[in-house]
C-alpha positions as CSV (number, residue, x, y, z in Angstrom):
1,M,0.0,0.0,0.0
2,V,1.3,3.5,-0.9
3,S,1.4,6.0,1.9
4,K,-0.3,9.4,1.5
5,E,3.0,11.1,1.9
6,R,4.6,9.1,-0.9
7,Q,1.5,9.4,-3.1
8,G,1.7,13.2,-2.6
9,F,5.4,13.3,-3.4
10,E,4.9,11.1,-6.5
11,E,2.1,13.3,-7.7
12,A,4.0,16.5,-7.1
13,L,7.1,15.1,-8.9
14,Q,4.9,14.1,-11.9
15,K,3.3,17.6,-12.0
16,L,6.8,19.2,-11.8
17,E,8.0,17.1,-14.8
18,T,4.9,18.2,-16.7
19,I,5.7,21.8,-16.0
20,V,9.3,21.5,-17.1
21,E,8.1,20.0,-20.4
22,A,5.5,22.8,-20.8
23,L,8.1,25.5,-20.1
24,G,10.2,24.0,-22.9
25,D,7.4,24.7,-25.4
26,Q,8.2,27.8,-27.4
27,E,4.5,28.4,-28.1
28,I,3.7,29.1,-24.4
29,S,2.9,32.8,-23.5
30,L,5.1,34.7,-21.1
31,E,2.2,35.1,-18.6
32,N,1.6,31.3,-18.7
33,S,5.3,30.7,-18.3
34,V,5.5,32.8,-15.2
35,E,2.5,31.0,-13.7
36,L,3.9,27.6,-14.4
37,Y,7.3,28.7,-13.1
38,E,5.7,29.8,-9.8
39,E,3.8,26.5,-9.5
40,G,7.0,24.6,-10.3
41,L,8.9,26.4,-7.5
42,K,6.2,25.5,-5.0
43,L,6.2,21.9,-6.1
44,S,10.0,21.8,-6.1
45,K,10.1,23.1,-2.5
46,Y,7.5,20.5,-1.4
47,C,9.5,17.7,-3.0
48,M,12.8,18.9,-1.4
49,E,11.2,19.2,2.0
50,T,9.6,15.7,1.7
51,L,13.0,14.2,0.7
52,E,14.8,16.0,3.5
53,N,12.2,14.7,6.0
54,A,12.6,11.2,4.7
55,S,16.4,11.4,4.9
56,L,16.1,12.6,8.5
57,R,13.8,9.7,9.4
58,I,16.3,7.3,7.9
59,E,19.2,8.8,9.8
60,K,17.2,8.5,13.0
61,L,16.4,4.9,12.3
62,E,20.0,4.1,11.6
63,T,21.1,5.8,14.7
64,S,18.6,3.9,16.7
65,D,19.7,0.6,15.2
66,T,23.3,1.4,16.0
67,L,22.5,2.2,19.6
68,D,20.5,-1.0,19.9
69,D,23.4,-3.0,18.4
70,N,25.8,-1.4,20.9
71,K,23.5,-2.3,23.8
72,A,23.3,-5.9,22.6
73,D,27.1,-6.2,22.3
74,S,27.5,-5.0,25.9
């Protein structure tokens, strides 16, 4: 089962990829480009924060496992 956090991240990443493709279209208006750029920045920030939180959770788990291993060795 996919968590809501992962589903939100995957959806945001897919939207971001779509925006990048749209911004590469030379037929897009300047106004639309700016709107897409702003939306892309928000999505990028969300994705980076989500990845950073996941990284911190992993570090915490690894630290916890290391401490548990050290206690078991004592």
